[in-house]
N, C-alpha and C positions, 0 to 999 in steps of 0.2 A: 504493500500500500504506500502511495506517495506521501511524503511528509507534508505537514501543513506549511504554508508559506507565510513570511512576514512581509506585509504589503503596506507601503506608505501611500496615502491618497491626498492629493492637493487639488483644491477646487476653489471657485469663488463661493464664499459662504452665504451670499445673499440669495433671495428667492429667485429661482430661474431653473430652466431645464437641466443645465449642466450640474449645478449644485445638488439638485434633487436626485439626479441619476447617480452622481458620485456617492451621495449618502445612502441611497438604496442599495447600490452595489456593495458598499462597505458592510451593510447589514447582512446581505445575502452571503457574502464571503465569510463573515464571522460565523454565521449559522452552519457553514460548511467546514468549520474547524480552523480557518486561517486567523492569523493575528493582524489586526488592522490599526494603522496609525494615521490619524488625520493631522495634517500640518497646514495651518492657515492662521490668519490674523484674528479670527474669532470662530467659535464653534459653527460648523455648517448647519444650515437650515435642514431640519429632519435628520440630523446626525443620530445614529442609533446608540443605545446604551447597552453595554455588555461587558463581561469580564475579559474579553479579548479585544476590546475596542479602547483606544487611547487617543487623547487629544493633546497636541503639542502646539501651544500658541506661539505665534511669531510677534515679537515686540518691535514695533516700528517707532523709531525715535525721530524727533524733529530737531535738526541742528541748524543754527544760523548760517553755517557754511553752505547749506543747500537751499536753493530757492524753493524746491518741492521735496517733500518727504520721499525717501526711497524705500520701496518694498522688496525689490528683486534681490538685493544683496543680503538683507537680514533673512529673507526666505531661504536663500541658497545656503546660508550658514546653518540655519535650523535644520534644513534637509540633510546636510552633511553630518550634523551632530546626531540626529535621530538614526540615520543610516548606520553610523559607526557604533553608537551605544546600544542599539536594538538589533543590529545585524540584519537589516532589511534586505530582502531578496529583490524587491521590485519597488520602484517609485512610479506610481500610476498618476499622471498629471492630466488634468482636464483644462484644455487651452494651452496653446504654445506660449502665449505672452500673458504674464511673465513666468508661468509655471514650468514649462519645458525648458526655457532659458535658464531658470534658476536650478532646475534639476541637473542640467548638463554642467553648470558651474559647480554644483555641489559634488558631483562625481569626480571632477578634476581636483578637488581638495583631498580626496581619499586615496589610499594606496590601491593599486590596480586590483588586488585580490579582495578588497573590501567594498568595491563599488557595486551598488545595486543596478539592476537593469532599468532602463527608462522606457516606459510605455506612455505615449502621448495620444490622448483622445481629443479629436477636434469636434467642436459642436457647431461651428458656423462662423462666428465673428472673425476668428483668425484668418479665415479664407475669404469671406465675402466682403470684409471691410478693411482690416488691418494689412492684409497681404498686398493690397494695392497702394498702400502708403509707403513712400520711399524711406520714411523714418522707421518703419517696422518690418517691411517685407524681407530685407536681407537677414534680419535677426530671426524671423520666423522660419525662413528656409534653412538657416544654419541649425536651429534647434531641432527641426524635423530630421535633417540629415544625420544629426548626432544621436537621435533617439534609437533605441533598439527595436522598437516597433511603433507603428502609427495606426490608429483606428479612426474611422469616421462613423457617425451615427446613421448615415444613409449613403446609398450609392450615388445619389445626386451630389452630396458633399465630397465624396471621393473624386468624382469627375472634375468638379470645380477646383479642388485642391491641386490635382495634377495639372489642370490647365493654367490656373493663375500663377502657381509657383514653379511650373515646369519640373515637377518631381517625376522621376522615373522609377524610384524604388517602390516596392510593394506597399499597399495600404489595405488593411483589413477592414471590411465593412461589418460592424457589429451594431445592430440596431439598438435603440433604447428599449427598455423593458419596464413593466409595471407589475408589481405584486401587491395587491391591495390588502390592507389590514381590515379587520372587522370594524364596521362603523360603530361609533359610540352611541349614537342616537338613531332613532327610527326615522324613516322618510317622513311620516306624518308629524313627528315631533319637531323636526327641523323646519319643515314647511310652515308649521304654526308659528315657530319662533321668527321666521322671516316675514310672515304675513302673506304667504302664497297659498291660495286656496286650491283645492283639487280641480276646480273648474278652470284654473289658469295654468298654462304651460310655463314651466320654469326653464328659462333659457340661461345657460351658464357660460360665462367666459372667465378664464383664469390665465393671468400672465403677469410679467413684470412691468407692463405698461410702457416699454420702450417704444420710440417712434415707429419702428418697423411693425409693431403690433397693430397700428392704425386704429386706435381707440376712437378717433374722430369719425372714421368710416363705420365702425361698429355702431356708434350712437346714431349716426345719420341713417343707416340702414334700418335700425330698429324703430326710428321715428316714422318710417313709412309702412310698418307692418300693421295691418288692420284685421280685426278691430283691436284697439289697444287694451280693451278689457280682457282679452283672451290670453295675455301673457304678462310675465314680469321678468326682467333681466337681472340676474344676480352676477355681480362682478367680484371675483376673488383677486384682489389687487396685491401684487408683490411689492408695491411702492405706494407713495402718497397719491391718492386719487384726487385730492383737492384741486389741482390745476384743471381738471375736466368738469368740475361741478357747474361752472358757468355755462358750458355747452349743454349739459344735461338740462339746466333750467331753460335755456334759450329754445331748446327743442320741445319743451313741455313734457319732459320725461321724469320729472321729479317724483311723481307718484308711481312710476313704473320701474325705476332703477334702484337696486339695493346693492350696497357696497360693503364688503368685508375685507379687512387688510390683514396680511400675514397669517393666513389660516394654516394651521398645522393638521387638523383633523379633516383632511381633504375628502376622505371617503364618505363622511356624513353628507357632504354637498353633492358628491357624485351620485349617490343612490337616490337623492331627492330630486335630481334634475330630470328633465324630459328631453332636452335638446342642448347641444353645445354650439357655440358660434365663435369663429376665429377668422379675422379679416386681414391677416398679416400680408405685407408686401413680399415677405420672404420667410421661410421656415426650413431649417435643415431637417427637421423631423416632426415637431409639434407633439411633445409629450402629453399635453393636456387632452388632445384628441384621443390618444391611446388610453388615458385614464378613464375617460368617459366610456369608451368601447368596452373596457373591462367590466363595466356595470350595465352593459346592454343599452347604452345611450348613444344615439347617432349624433353626428355634428354636421353643420353647414360650415364649410371652410373654403378658403381660396386655394385654387389649384396651382400651388407654388412649391418650389424646392422638393423636399422629400415627402411631402404630404401624400402624393399619389402612391408612394410605396406602402403607406399605412392604410389608406382608404381607397376602395374602388367606388367611384361615383355611381350612385343608383343602386348599389348593393349594400354598402356599409354606412353610407351617409351621402351628402350631396356636396359636390365640389363646383365652385363658380369662379369665373375669371377675377383676378385681383383688381381692385379699384372700382369695380362696377357696383355702385350702391344699389341701383334698382334691381339688379340680378340677385344680389345677396338678400335684399328684402323679400323678393318673390320666393326664393328658396325657403327662407325662414317661415314666411306666411304659409306656404304649402304644408310644411310639417306641423306648424302650430295648429292648423285647422284640420289635419288628418292624422289623428292618433293611431289609426290602424296601420298606415304606412310607416309612421314613426316607429311603432313597435316592431314592425317587420325588419326595418333597417337595423334596429338595435339587436334583434335576435341573431341576425347574420354577423353583426360586428363582434359580439361577445366571444364566440368560439375562435374567431380570427385572432383576437387579442390573446387568448389563452394558448393557441397553438403556435403562433409565430413570435409573440412579444412578451412572453411570461419570463419569470426568473428561471424556470426550468429549461426554457429554450435558449436563453441568452447567457446566463452566468457561466455555464460550463465552457462556453466559447472563450470567455476571458481567462478562465483557469487554464485552458489549453494553451492560450497565447502566452501566459506567464511562464508556464513550464517549458514552452518551446524556446523562449528567449533566454531563460535561465540555463538551458542545456547548452547554449552556445558559449564557448570560452574564447 
């Protein structure tokens, strides 16, 4: 039997798909007997608790010498320290900047025989935004070339990474996964708490509210869905929603929109929802769509990036062109007013989530990758 591995995980600890995936992966690896060490400036959102899970905070100091506080160097020092003291086999970093850059630097601080292998998972921004920036692109490419393995969360992102960065080395596609925990509250209890009646369709959106998520388009589309009494929009915000409240009021949606920030018990809301809505200009995967699928809830989403790898339009949900407010509104209205079709899409989506994007399907692929790179001397 193969020995358990000691794995360091670094991610952005804020609310977002990459941090959630990293936290969930750490939990699943811990349950499979591995020792997990999270390294970041604060505890990651949804970081698991267990006797084989450890958190190593990175202290970022502000010196008058520097105009801006530096995170990469103290992160690399902490990575080297934890790797040395805990005998890490792998540093699994989510995003190339600054995490893979710091991991490569950390390894250079250690004796050759004490260096962990570096696995870099790309979630999108490194490729779709920063790689085109001359101030970041060369550093990203160097970090990826120095990594022992690279993964992307979709085939779309692999193709884009190879194209934008002109990488010729292999990239493994390992999709995101979702393994739901049992809800703490019943569907009826949560809907009562939110003020959503059983006669109203609960439309759910969850994101970090970044510009690419197009919250403006989300609100504009919902303002066109009729009748308004047939639905309520629940937004799980991973950031401050206050900047959007003026637009909510301008569109006359104050009585239709319910906002909750930094929700941890996501499963409570997923089981209470009837429909998801995602209006992004770009998504490498869209973990929120998968989370809803796992509870048999279909989504209306834009046909961008890696979303078509998760959802087949008309079978597991409805996909519409990005930026087309009227088309989005028509798709939402169709499913709000047709609970039979909505339920049929959800019934098809749930087994797809279990078969292709569950922990049982995905986590062994990461374990296989770790052992493969550790076997290379």
